[in-house]
N, C-alpha and C positions, 0 to 999 in steps of 0.2 A: 483675807482678802477675797471675796468671791469671785472665783472667773465667772465672765460672763458668755453666755451662748449666744454664736450669730444666730441662731434660729429666733433668738427672742427679739432681734430688731425687725425681724419681718413682722412679728405678732404685733409690734407698736407700732409699725406704718399701717396707713388706711389701705385697703385692698384698690379703691378707686386710683389711689397713687400710683400705685404697683402697676396696675394695667397700664397707667398712662405711659410712665416711664419706656416700661417694654415695648410699646406700641412705635414710640417715635424712635427708640434705638433700634427697630428691624424695618422702620419704613421710613427714610429719609425723606425730606419735603421733596416733592416733582416739581421740575420747571415745566413752564407750560411749552408745549408743543409747537416749532416754528418749522416749517417745511422748507428745505434748502434747495435753492434753483438747481434744476438739472443741468450737467454738461451738455453741448451738441455731441451726437455720434462720432463726429469726425474728430475732435479733440481729445474724446477718450480715447479714440482707436491710435492717433497720432501718440497721444502720452505713454500708452502701452507698448507700442513698438519703439519709442525711444528709450526705454526703459531696457527692453529685450535688446538694444543696439550696444547701450551701453555696458549691460552685463556680459555681450558677446565680445565687445571690444577689448574688455577689461580680461576676459577668459583668454583670448588671443594673444593679449601682451604679456599676460604670465607664462602661457606656454611659450610664445617664441623668447621670452628673457632667459626662461631655465634653458630652452634647446640653446641658445647662443651663447650663454654661461658655459653650458656642457663642452661644447664644442670648441670654445676659445680655450678652455682647461686642456683639452684633449690636444689642441694644436700646441699648448704649451708643453706638453708631454714628449720627450724626447723618443720613447718607444713608438708612441704615435706616429711620429712623424717617418721613423725607420718604417714601420709596417705600411704606412701610406704611400711612401715611396717605392716599396717593395712591390707593393700591387700593381702600381703603374708602369713598374718594369716589367713585370710578368705580364702584363696587358700588350704591352707593344711587341714583347718578346712571340706571343700566341698569334697576335697579327702579323708579325713577319713570318713566322713559320707556316701557319695556316691560311696564309694568302695565296699560297701553290695549290695546284690540284694534281694528284697522284692517282694513278689506276692501280687499284687493290690487286688485281687478278695478277697470280703467278705463272711465269711463263718462261720461255729461253732456256729449257733444258740444254738443248744440243749447242745453241750459241753460246752458251756458258762454258760448256766444255771447249767448244773452239778457244775461246777465249783464254781459257786457262793454260791451254798447251802453247798457244801464241806468248804468253806471259812468259812460260817458262824458256821458251826459244829465245825470247828477246833479254830476258834478265840474266840467266845461268849461262847461254851462248854455250852449250856441251861439245858443240863439233870445234872449239877452242881448246877447253878443259880437256877433250879427249880426242887426239888424233885421227881414231879409226872411226869416229862418226862424223868426218870431214863432208859425207854425202848430205848432210843436214843442214848446209850453210845455205841453203837457199829456201829452205822449207819456210820458214818463218814467214817470208811472201806469200806463199801458196796456201799457208793456213789463215793467214788473215784475210785473203781473196775468199777462202770457202766459208770464212765465219761470216763473213760480210754478205754473201748470198743467201747464209742460211738465217741471218738477222733480219732481212729487209720484209720478206713475207710473214715471218714471225709476228715481226713488230705490227705489221698491218693486222695481222689476223688480230693480235691482243689487246691493242689500242686504237686500231684504225687511222695512225699517223705515222710517218716515217722514224720520228723521235718526239719524246717528251721535249718542253722547252722553257727550263728553268732559266737563270740569268747567265750561269754558265755557259751553258749551251748555244746562248744566243752569242756569247762573246768569240767563242772558239768561232763559229760559222762566219761571225764577221771579219777573226783574224785571217781566217781561211781564203775568203774573197778579197782582202787587201793583199794577201800573198800571191794569189793569181795575178792580179791587176800590176803589181808591182814587177812582176816578172818580165811583163811586155814595156814598160816604161823605165826599168832600171838599166844598169850599166852592162852587164852580162847576162843574158838569157840562159848561156849553158851552165853558168853557175847556180841562178837562181833555181832552174830546174834539177840541177843536182840534189841541192839542198832540200827543196820540197819532195822529191820523190825517195829520196834516203831516209828520212827521219820526222818531217813535219807532218805530212798527209798520213802518214800510219799512226802518227801520235793521236792526231785529231780523231782519225776515224777509230780507233781502239777505246779514247775517249768517250766518243759518242755511245759505242756499243756497252761500256761499262756503265755509263749513266744510265741506261734502259734496261740493262738485264742484271744486275747486282740488287736485287729487289728484299734478299733476306739476311737476316744475322751471320747464317751459316755461310753465303757466297762472300760475304763480307771479309769474315775472318779468313776465309780461305785465301783470298786474293791479298791480305795482309800477311799471310804465312809465307806467300811465295818472296814478297819483298823482305821480309825479316829473314827467310832463308839464304837469298844471295847476300844479304848484308852478312850473315852468319861465315859462307864460303868467302869471301871476299878479306873478312877482319882475319880469319885464322890464316889464309893466304900471306897477306900484308905482314903480321905479325912474326909468322914463319921466317920472310925473308928478312925483317930487319934484326931476327936473333942471330940469323945465318950472315948477316953481313952484307947482303947484294942489295947495292943501292945502284938503281938503274937509272935514276932522274937525277940532274944536278950532284952527283956523286955522293950525297946524301940524303936521298930521299927514295922510300921505295916506290917500284911501280909494277904493276901485274902484267901479265903476257896477254889477259884477257882484253879484247878489244871493245868495241861500242864503247859506252859509258865509263867503263871502269880503268880504261889506258892510261887515263891522266890520271895521276894523284888526286887534284884538287876535285875533280868530278867524282872519284870513290869517295871521297871525304864528306862531299854534299850528300852523297845519299846515305852515307853513315849518320850523320847528323840529323838527318831528317827522320831516322830510324829510332834514335835514342829516347823522344818524347813518347814515342807510341810504345816501346817496349817499358817504359817506366811506369806508363799510365796502365797497362796489361797486367804488369805485377800488382800495381792495388786492387785489379779488379779481382785476379785470382784468389780465390779461397784457401786452396789447399797450399801445405807450407814449402813442400817441395816444389811445386810448381811456381810461387814465388821467388825461391831460391835460383830455379832455372832461369827465369827472367832476369833477375838481378846479378846473374852471372854474364846474361847476354850483353846487359846494358854495360858492364865494365869492359868487355870484350870489344865492344863497338868504340866505347870511348879510347881504348887503348890502341886500337886499330887506327882512328882519325888520328890521334896525335902520332903515328909514326909514319904520317903523311905528310907532317909537317906545315900541313894548309894552314895560312893564317885567316882566310875567311872564312873554314870551317869551325875555328875555334872562335873565333867572334860571334858565329852562327850559333854555335852552343852554349857561349855565355848568357846569350839574351834569350833563345829559347828556354834553357834552364830557370832565367828569371820569371820569364812569364808564367812557367809552372807554379814555381815558388809564389808569384803572387795570389795567382787562381786558386790555389790548392791550400793557400794559407791564411784566407779570409781573417780568420778568426783570430791569429797570433803573428801578424804579418812581422813585427820587431824579431821574433823569435826566428822566422823564416829566414829573413832577410840575413839576419847575421848567421844562420847556420849555411847560407849560400854564400855568403863571402869567405867564410873559413873554409868551406869546400871548394871554392876556387881556388884559394891560395895554397892550401893542399895539393890540388892537383898540379896546379902549376910548378911546385917543388919537386914532383914526381916525375914530370916530364921528361923526355929524351934530352943530350947533353945540351945543344944549341938550340933547342928548341924556343928558350925564353928568348933567345937574341933575335932571332928571326921574327918573333912576336913585336919585340922592340922595334923592328926593322920598319914596321907600318909607321912609327912616328920618326924613327931616324934612319934615313936610308944610307946612312954608311955601313949599317951593320950588316947588310944584305951583301953576301959573298958574291953574288950573280947581277944585282944591280938590277933586279927584276921590279922592285919599287919606282926607281925612275921611269922606266919603260912604260910600266902601268898607267903612270900617271900623264905622261905623255897621251898614249892611247886613249885615254879618258878625255882629255881635254882635245883631242883632233875628232874625236867621236862626236864631241858636242858642236865643233865648228860643220862637219859635215852635216848633222842633222839640221843645222838653221841654214845651211845653202840648201838641202835638200828637203824641206818639210814634207814632201808628198814619199819620200823613201828613195833610196838606190838600187831597191829589188833584195829580194831576198838571197842571203849568202854573199852579198858584195862588198862585206866589212874589207875582206882580205886586200883587195885590190886599191882601198882608199886610203893606207898608209904606207910608209915607207918597212914595215916590218915584215909586211906580208902575214900578220895575225889579224886575228880576232878581236874586239875590243876588251874582250875579258868583263863584260858587263851584260847581263842578259836585259836589263833596261835600255841601255843606248845601242844593243844590238835590235831590237824590236823596233827602237826611235829611227834609226838610222836607214834602218833596211826596209822596213814597213811603214814609216811615217808616224807624226807625231799624233796622230789620230789614233793609230795603233797601239801606242803606248798607253794612251787613256783608255782603251778597252781592254787592254792587257791588266793593266792595275785592278779595273774591275772585276776581272777575272780571278785574279787574286784574292781582292778584299772582300768579294761578296761573299763567298764561303766562310770566311773569319766570322761576320756579323751571323750567320745564322747557326753556327757552331756556337757563339757565343750567347745564341737564344736558349737553344737546348742547355746549355750549362745552368743559364738563371732560372729555367723553368723548373731542373730537376735539383737543384740546390740543396734543398732540404730531402730529398729522396735519392740519395747517392748511391747510384748503379753504373751499370758499364756504359749506359747514355751518359752518362754524366763524365767520366773519367776518358772516355774516348773520344767526347768534344773535346775535352781539356789539351790531350794528347795531340788531336790533328790540328789545332790550333797553334800549339808550339811548334810543330812540324812544319806547318806553312809559314809561322815566322822566321823558321830555320832557314828555308828555302830562299824566303824573301830577301834576307841578310846575306846568306852566302853566295845567292845567284848576283849579287852586286860585283861579287870578285869572278865570275864565270860567266862564260858566254854558251847558256845551256835553255836558251828561251825555246828552243825548237825541240828539246829533248823529253824524255819520258816522266821526268822528275814530277815537274809542276802537276802535267796530267793526270798521273795517277794519284797522287794526293787528291787533287780538287775532287777527283771521279769518287775517293774515299767518302770526302766530305759531304756530297750529294748525296752518296747511296746511304750514309748513316741518318742524314736529315728525313730521307725518305722513309726508311725503315722506322724511323720515331715517328713521323708522321701517320703511318697505316696504323703502327700498334697504339698509338694514343688513341686514334679515332676507334680502335675495334674496342678499346675499354670504355 
């Protein structure tokens, strides 16, 4: 069978037929043309704008829905919540710190020398340690007077005002005014004047000078060196007396021959317990191993000296301030820190002197106190509340002794202020102590990720202030140097931090 060639079919098809089919396939039939009616211009414009609006709304809806979805997913993330919370905390800290204004200019060199000499005379009292220096007994007053006379023109020259005015300065000035007023409306003007002239007025003046003069890290650490040095001296003397068996207070407690703040073992222990947190944080700041070991030995010495004073208030202050440090420095592993703190506290109590635990338990069981001071202090505390309620405007500076049968002070700094200067003064005093805590905590929060000496010292000063606030609940020390030096250190630290942060 022969295969057919496709070309043969073309040859069989008539040419006219081929042309007709190809013409129909290439040119389909054309419908008759009909003109469409034109839309009005307004309708056309409205139609285009409506389409554009729908597209825009659709785009916005897509973007907003995706954005809200992302935000909702971020909000569900614990890490995002922590970061957001930390950002808000840092913003609040910055606002709190940098709402104050500080003059950057350095100065007051001669005033600082006078302040340093005065602090040595007040803290060390060399004329009592060395009898041949008895001629220096009245020197502190004249040094303070000369320092004040140098300070006033120097302050006006550098800042144009008598003092800078942070919250703490305003509180101290208010307390000074109330002290002067209550001298005239109080029970005994002579007693009030003696208390005002001996301690309170000097503490206020030196506080104002310190706040304005201590402007550099070197000056701050130099002033801290004085406080730590006197703590070292009294610790060494106290432990030496204990080892010799020389108990001059109540037959079992050591007492120093140094007058002023350290004649009473409770007051001496209060100073030691406020220095322990600072020494601990300085140990963390130090990079040299030998310096760290030195601060560690100093801290152990302070703790041992505090314990041989048998001060119950100081021991409670030590426990609470140590807990503050452990809580703040152990943020990332608080369970471990708390466990270590608890074990260390138990170990410390086991190493305490013979009847030290009995004295501590006497806080809750008064029968364990051999001299009955617990019942006496409880009676004084209740009496102080009664006197305060009967005299809300104060009985006058230093007049607590004449308002009880024991001829004693209240053994409570807060009731000392409330009863003598009035309830308003107590509120001001609390602001004076709490305000630096808030601002030190702000420095701590800002520097949390950049651990440096600002961070550690802010934590140490917070713990020291907490130690004072706890310890002063058992001692009438509202007009002594303790709080005023600590608060001045806190103000100086944040001033230095403020200036250095702006310089960056």
